[in-house]
C-alpha positions in Angstrom: 8.8 -12.3 -5.3 8.0 -9.4 -7.6 4.2 -9.1 -7.6 4.3 -6.2 -10.0 7.4 -6.1 -12.2 8.0 -3.0 -14.2 9.9 -2.8 -17.5 13.2 -0.9 -17.0 15.3 -1.5 -20.0 15.1 -2.5 -23.7 18.4 -4.5 -23.5 18.2 -8.1 -24.5 18.8 -10.6 -21.7 22.4 -11.9 -21.4 23.2 -15.3 -22.7 22.9 -18.3 -20.3 20.9 -16.2 -17.7 17.5 -17.8 -18.4 16.1 -19.5 -15.3 15.1 -23.2 -15.5 11.5 -24.1 -16.3 10.9 -25.5 -12.8 8.1 -27.7 -11.5 5.4 -27.9 -8.8 7.8 -29.9 -6.7 9.9 -26.8 -6.1 9.2 -25.3 -2.7 8.5 -21.7 -3.9 6.0 -23.0 -6.4 4.4 -25.1 -3.7 3.9 -22.0 -1.6 2.4 -20.2 -4.5 0.0 -23.1 -5.2 -1.0 -23.1 -1.5 -1.8 -19.4 -1.9 -4.0 -20.2 -4.9 -5.8 -22.9 -2.9 -6.4 -20.4 0.0 -7.6 -17.9 -2.5 -10.2 -20.3 -4.0 -11.3 -21.3 -0.5 -11.7 -17.6 0.4 -13.9 -17.0 -2.6 -16.0 -20.1 -1.6 -16.5 -18.6 1.8 -17.5 -15.2 0.5 -19.9 -16.9 -2.0 -21.8 -18.6 0.9 -21.8 -15.4 3.1 -19.1 -16.6 5.5 -17.3 -13.2 5.4 -15.3 -13.7 8.6 -14.0 -17.0 7.4 -13.2 -15.5 4.0 -11.3 -12.7 5.8 -9.1 -15.2 7.6 -8.3 -17.0 4.4 -7.6 -13.7 2.6 -5.2 -12.8 5.3 -3.5 -16.1 5.1 -3.2 -15.9 1.3 -1.9 -12.3 1.4 0.6 -13.1 4.2 2.3 -15.7 1.9 2.7 -13.2 -0.9 6.3 -12.5 0.1 7.2 -16.1 1.2 7.6 -17.8 -2.2 9.8 -15.0 -3.6 11.9 -14.8 -0.4 12.5 -18.6 -0.5 13.4 -18.5 -4.2 15.9 -15.7 -3.8 17.4 -17.2 -0.6 17.5 -20.9 -1.3 16.2 -21.2 -4.9 15.2 -22.1 -7.4 14.0 -19.1 -9.4 12.1 -20.7 -12.3 10.0 -19.7 -15.3 7.0 -21.5 -13.8 7.3 -19.5 -10.6 7.6 -16.2 -12.6 4.2 -17.1 -14.1 2.4 -18.6 -11.1 3.4 -15.9 -8.7 1.8 -12.9 -10.4 -1.1 -15.0 -11.4 -1.8 -15.9 -7.8 -1.5 -12.2 -6.8 -3.8 -11.0 -9.5 -6.4 -13.7 -8.9 -6.5 -12.8 -5.1 -6.8 -9.1 -5.5 -9.1 -9.0 -8.5 -11.4 -11.7 -7.1 -11.7 -10.1 -3.7 -12.5 -6.7 -5.1 -15.2 -8.2 -7.3 -16.8 -9.8 -4.3 -16.5 -6.6 -2.3 -18.3 -4.6 -5.0 -21.3 -6.9 -4.4 -21.4 -6.3 -0.6 -23.5 -3.2 0.5 -21.4 -2.5 3.6 -17.9 -2.8 2.0 -17.7 0.9 0.7 -16.2 -0.4 -2.6 -18.2 0.8 -5.6 -18.4 -1.4 -8.6 -16.3 1.0 -10.7 -13.4 0.5 -8.3 -13.5 -3.3 -8.8 -13.6 -2.7 -12.6 -10.6 -0.3 -12.3 -8.5 -2.8 -10.4 -9.4 -5.6 -12.8 -8.8 -3.5 -15.9 -5.4 -2.3 -14.6 -4.3 -5.9 -14.0 -5.4 -6.9 -17.5 -3.5 -4.0 -19.0 -0.3 -4.7 -17.0 -0.4 -8.4 -18.0 -0.7 -7.5 -21.6 2.2 -5.0 -21.4 4.3 -7.5 -19.5 3.8 -10.1 -22.2 4.7 -7.6 -24.9 7.9 -6.4 -23.3 9.1 -9.8 -22.2 8.2 -11.3 -25.5 10.4 -8.6 -27.2 13.3 -9.4 -24.9 12.8 -6.6 -22.4 13.6 -6.8 -18.7 11.0 -6.6 -15.9 12.0 -5.8 -12.3 10.1 -5.0 -9.1 9.9 -1.4 -8.0 8.6 0.3 -4.9 5.4 1.5 -6.6 4.2 -2.0 -7.5 4.9 -3.3 -4.0 3.2 -0.3 -2.5 0.1 -0.8 -4.7 -0.2 -4.4 -3.7 0.3 -3.7 0.0 -2.4 -0.9 0.0 -4.8 -3.1 -2.0 -4.4 -5.9 0.5 -4.9 -3.6 3.5 -8.0 -2.0 1.8 -9.5 -5.4 1.0 -8.9 -6.6 4.5 -10.5 -3.6 6.1 -13.5 -3.7 3.8 -14.0 -7.4 4.6 -13.7 -6.6 8.3 -16.3 -3.9 7.9 -18.7 -6.1 5.9 -18.3 -8.9 8.5 -19.8 -6.5 11.0 -17.3 -7.5 13.7 -18.0 -5.7 17.0 -15.8 -2.7 17.7 -14.2 -2.9 14.2 -16.7 -1.1 12.1 -16.3 2.3 10.4 -19.7 3.0 8.9 -20.4 5.8 6.3 -21.1 5.9 2.6 -18.2 6.3 0.2 -17.9 9.7 -1.5 -19.9 11.5 1.3 -17.4 14.3 1.7 -18.1 15.4 5.2 -15.9 14.9 8.3 -18.7 13.1 10.0 -19.1 10.4 7.3 -15.5 10.0 6.1 -14.0 6.8 7.4 -10.7 4.9 7.6 -12.0 2.4 5.0 -12.8 5.3 2.7 -9.3 6.6 2.9 -7.8 3.3 2.0 -10.2 2.9 -0.9 -9.1 6.3 -2.3 -5.4 5.3 -1.8 -6.1 2.1 -3.7 -7.6 4.0 -6.6 -4.7 6.5 -6.7 -2.0 3.8 -6.6 -3.8 1.6 -9.1 -4.1 4.4 -11.6 -0.5 5.7 -10.9 1.1 2.3 -11.3 -0.9 1.5 -14.5 0.2 4.8 -16.1 3.8 4.0 -15.1 3.5 0.7 -16.9 2.1 2.4 -20.0 4.9 4.9 -20.1 7.5 2.3 -19.6 6.1 0.1 -22.3 5.8 3.0 -24.7 9.5 4.0 -24.1 10.5 0.4 -24.6 8.6 0.1 -27.9 10.2 3.4 -29.0 13.7 2.3 -28.3 13.2 -1.1 -29.8 11.8 0.6 -33.0 14.8 2.8 -33.2 17.2 -0.2 -33.1 15.7 -1.6 -36.3 
């Protein structure tokens, strides 16, 4: 289940390799839809201040991130609908949670971090549409998977901190560069920023190379 495919080649796809369109009756797509429902329920809880409940739903949604792709690869089917729904569910979950975190005083997520996460996903979506529309190939790489994993851990820790659960709080303002104030949450927020920018730049370079090769073929 590639949450963050990266363009690798400018070659046109081979004939008769296009996946079927698929439907919501397919098991992998049903898992993805369940993740979308859990994501919306998570946002509803966060909107009403039920942060602990939102955290539980976020964990459930994030935990199913691998399930639909694993099922599709193991038992099938891999469909065009799944290739659209899966990254959509991932981006909605991550972008939405970071937007909510930016509004929580105790989350240690500044608004600009939420804007960065959202902007990166919008840029990647545009680049993906461009490359796929021109016949390019997208495949999952370790950087995209690492970015998604770190973002999920960061969001979970920030929700945990905002919920104020006893014994699980690491207080301290972000960007206070002293050993006394630096926290576990802060470290993951920084890691999220680094991987978000790094993966976004990787997409930009890959798309630029694809466009350059495609132009040279004309």
